[in-house]
C-alpha positions in Angstrom: 12.9 4.6 -12.0 10.9 2.4 -9.6 11.9 2.9 -6.0 11.8 -0.1 -3.7 12.0 -0.7 0.1 13.1 -4.2 1.2 12.1 -5.5 4.6 13.4 -9.0 5.7 14.9 -10.2 9.0 17.7 -12.1 7.2 20.5 -9.8 6.2 21.8 -12.2 3.6 18.4 -12.4 1.9 18.1 -8.6 2.0 21.5 -8.2 0.4 20.7 -10.8 -2.3 17.4 -9.2 -3.1 19.1 -5.8 -3.4 21.7 -7.2 -5.8 19.0 -9.0 -7.9 16.8 -5.9 -8.1 19.5 -3.4 -8.9 20.7 -5.6 -11.8 17.8 -4.0 -13.6 18.4 -0.3 -14.5 14.7 0.5 -14.0 14.8 -0.4 -10.3 16.6 1.1 -7.3 16.5 0.1 -3.6 16.1 3.2 -1.4 16.1 1.5 1.9 16.1 -1.8 3.9 14.6 -2.9 7.2 14.5 -6.0 9.3 10.9 -6.2 10.7 7.4 -4.9 10.4 8.0 -1.9 12.6 10.8 -0.9 10.3 8.5 -1.3 7.4 5.8 1.0 8.8 8.3 3.6 9.9 10.4 3.5 6.7 7.4 3.5 4.4 6.2 6.7 6.0 9.6 8.3 5.7 10.6 7.0 2.2 7.2 6.4 0.4 8.7 3.8 -2.0 6.9 2.9 -5.2 6.9 -0.8 -4.0 7.4 -2.4 -0.6 8.9 -5.9 -0.9 8.5 -7.6 2.5 8.9 -10.9 4.2 6.0 -12.3 6.3 7.7 -14.1 9.2 9.7 -11.5 11.1 10.4 -10.7 14.7 8.4 -8.1 16.7 5.9 -7.4 13.9 5.3 -9.7 11.0 4.7 -8.7 7.4 1.0 -9.2 7.5 0.4 -7.0 10.5 2.7 -4.4 9.0 0.8 -4.5 5.7 -2.5 -4.0 7.4 -1.1 -1.0 9.3 0.5 0.6 6.3 -2.6 0.1 4.0 -4.8 1.6 6.7 -2.8 4.8 6.6 -1.8 4.6 2.9 -4.5 2.8 0.9 -2.6 3.2 -2.3 0.5 1.4 -1.0 1.9 -1.3 -3.3 3.1 -4.1 -1.2 4.5 -7.4 -2.5 5.0 -10.1 0.1 7.9 -12.5 -0.5 8.2 -15.6 1.7 9.5 -19.1 1.9 6.1 -20.3 3.3 3.1 -21.1 1.2 0.9 -21.7 4.2 -2.8 -21.5 3.4 -3.6 -19.2 6.4 -0.9 -16.8 5.2 -2.2 -16.8 1.7 -5.8 -16.0 2.8 -4.6 -13.2 5.2 -2.4 -11.7 2.5 -5.2 -11.7 0.0 -7.7 -10.1 2.4 -5.2 -7.5 3.6 -5.1 -5.8 0.2 -1.5 -6.4 -0.7 -0.6 -6.5 -4.4 1.1 -9.8 -4.5 2.5 -12.9 -2.8 5.5 -14.7 -4.1 7.6 -17.5 -2.8 11.3 -16.6 -2.4 12.4 -19.6 -4.4 10.6 -18.2 -7.4 13.4 -15.6 -7.7 13.1 -15.3 -11.5 9.6 -13.8 -11.0 10.6 -11.1 -8.6 11.7 -8.4 -11.0 8.7 -8.9 -13.4 6.4 -8.9 -10.3 7.8 -5.7 -9.0 7.2 -4.0 -12.4 3.7 -5.4 -12.6 2.8 -4.3 -9.1 4.1 -0.8 -9.9 1.7 -0.6 -12.8 -1.2 -1.5 -10.5 -1.5 -5.2 -11.3 -2.0 -7.9 -8.7 0.6 -10.7 -8.8 0.6 -14.1 -7.2 3.0 -17.0 -8.0 1.7 -19.9 -10.0 1.6 -22.2 -7.0 -0.5 -19.6 -5.1 -2.9 -18.8 -7.9 -3.8 -22.5 -8.3 -4.9 -22.6 -4.7 -6.8 -19.3 -4.4 -10.3 -20.5 -5.6 -10.4 -23.4 -3.0 -9.0 -21.2 -0.2 -11.6 -18.5 -0.7 -14.6 -20.7 -1.6 -17.9 -19.9 0.0 -21.0 -22.0 -0.1 -23.8 -19.5 0.3 -25.8 -18.4 -2.8 -24.7 -15.1 -4.2 -26.1 -13.0 -7.0 -24.4 -9.9 -8.5 -27.8 -8.5 -9.6 -28.5 -8.0 -5.9 -25.8 -5.4 -6.0 -27.0 -3.9 -9.3 -24.0 -5.2 -11.2 -24.7 -5.2 -14.9 -23.4 -7.5 -17.6 -20.5 -5.2 -18.7 -19.5 -4.6 -15.1 -19.4 -8.4 -14.5 -17.2 -8.8 -17.6 -14.8 -6.2 -16.1 -14.8 -8.0 -12.7 -14.0 -11.3 -14.4 -11.1 -9.8 -16.4 -9.7 -8.0 -13.3 -9.8 -11.4 -11.5 -7.8 -12.8 -14.4 -5.1 -10.2 -13.7 -5.7 -7.8 -16.6 -4.9 -4.1 -16.2 -7.2 -1.3 -17.4 -5.5 -0.9 -20.8 -5.8 -4.7 -21.5 -9.5 -4.7 -20.4 -10.2 -1.7 -22.6 -8.7 -3.5 -25.6 -10.6 -6.7 -24.8 -14.0 -5.0 -24.5 -13.5 -2.3 -27.1 -13.8 0.5 -24.5 -11.6 3.5 -23.6 -9.3 3.3 -20.5 -11.3 6.1 -19.0 -14.6 4.2 -19.4 -13.0 1.1 -17.8 -11.8 3.3 -14.8 -15.4 4.7 -14.5 -16.9 1.2 -14.5 -14.3 0.1 -11.9 -15.1 3.0 -9.6 -18.8 2.2 -9.8 -18.2 -1.5 -9.2 -16.1 -0.8 -6.1 -18.7 1.6 -4.7 -21.6 -0.9 -5.3 -19.7 -3.8 -3.6 -18.1 -1.6 -0.9 -14.6 -2.6 -1.8 -11.4 -0.6 -1.7 -9.4 -1.6 -4.8 -9.1 -4.1 -7.6 -7.2 -6.6 -5.4 -10.2 -6.8 -3.0 -12.4 -7.1 -6.1 -10.5 -10.1 -7.4 -10.7 -11.8 -4.0 -14.5 -11.0 -3.9 -14.9 -12.6 -7.3 -13.1 -15.8 -6.3 -15.0 -16.0 -3.0 -18.4 -15.8 -4.7 -17.7 -17.7 -7.9 
């Protein structure tokens, strides 16, 4: 059973999301909140598998709450759900380390996204994905070899950026999952990154 905490300042949205999620027997909502302060407090208390949170909220927004929670709990799996596809929000969300960013109107993707995030994948709606390269583009020259990143490591970075999980990468490269995990750990250390989400962002920024 995947436990979920929903935080949104619109009670109607919260109720609707709870109904949608609990229509799937694999999901259960263990709490709801109305702003970022609720999210930080309730995450500490409930430790849900996935935090589903709005961005624009009173007192503390979802981006600030995500940053606060991820500082204390680096393994937190946060999926931001919003009606806004503002470029600034997208960039901040990507850089904060959240596991996904979906538009509320893309409601059919919410349950699959929750399950994907729970398994460690990073999920962004189709509209968001198409805009990521341009938003994170950098002009300066960059060479992975300067960070001692080898060919196999670069292949893994590329596949992570495409959204593949460790099992899928292992199958694609004919490696064991353990070997992929070891490669990933070395890559994160070399690039001084925290997790595969930051690694995917790093790839797009320096592509």
